[in-house]
N, C-alpha and C positions, 0 to 999 in steps of 0.2 A: 504494500500500500504506500502510495506516495505521501509526502507531507501535506499536500493540498487536500487529499482525501481525508486524512486524519483530522485536519482542521475543520472540515465540514461535518464530521460525524459527532453527533451529540450523544451523551450517555442515555441509556434507558432510565426512565424515572418510574418508580412504583409508589403510588399514593395508597395508603393503608390506614386502618385503625387497629389498635392493639388487640381488641377482643374479637375480631372478625376471622372466622375460620377460613373464609375464602381468600382473605388477604394472605394468611399463612400459607395456603396452598399455592397461590401465585408466586410468593417469595420462594418457596421450596422448589417450584418448577424452574424458575429463573436460575437458582443456585445449581440445580441438578444439570441444567443445560450449559452451565459455565458462562452465563450472560452477566456482564458487569452492569450493575445498576445502582442508582441512588434511591434510597427509600425515605419517604416522608410520612410521618404520622399526622394525619390531618386533624386529629382530636387535640394534639398538643401544639401544633404549629399553625397558627392562624394565617400566616403568609402562604404556606403550602396549600392550605384549604382554599384560599382565594385563588391561587394559581390553578388548582384542580377544577374549581367551578368555572373559571374563565376558559380553560382548555376544553371542557366537556359541555359548554353551553348551559351550565347550571345543574348538570346531573349530580345528585347527592348520593351516589352509590360508590362503594369501594369494593374491591380494588380497582384502580385505574392504572393501566400500563401505557406509558407515553414513549413513543419511539420517534426519533428525529423531530422532536418538538410537536408531534401530533398524537392525539389519543389513538392508540392501536386497539385498545380493548377496555371496555367498561364492564366490571363484573368478572367473574371467573366461572367458566363452564356453565354459563347461563344463570349464575347466581351471584348475589352480592349482599352487602350489608348497608343499610341506610346510615347516612351521616347527619 
């Protein structure tokens, strides 16, 4: 990969809550696949919650997986937890 490609690549973001089993399942899947990601707990981080709501058009469900700055998935396997 050239330096230009690396500069364009954004890390995967995972928006979660601590008590959500679907958030835990999404985290475990990303870890199992070796995907590097940054996790944000939207119950504890108001700025992350605001970013998640902006990215999803106001969807209040976790987990949210964001790839390349765009939501790739809201919920996990068709399920999620309300925020």
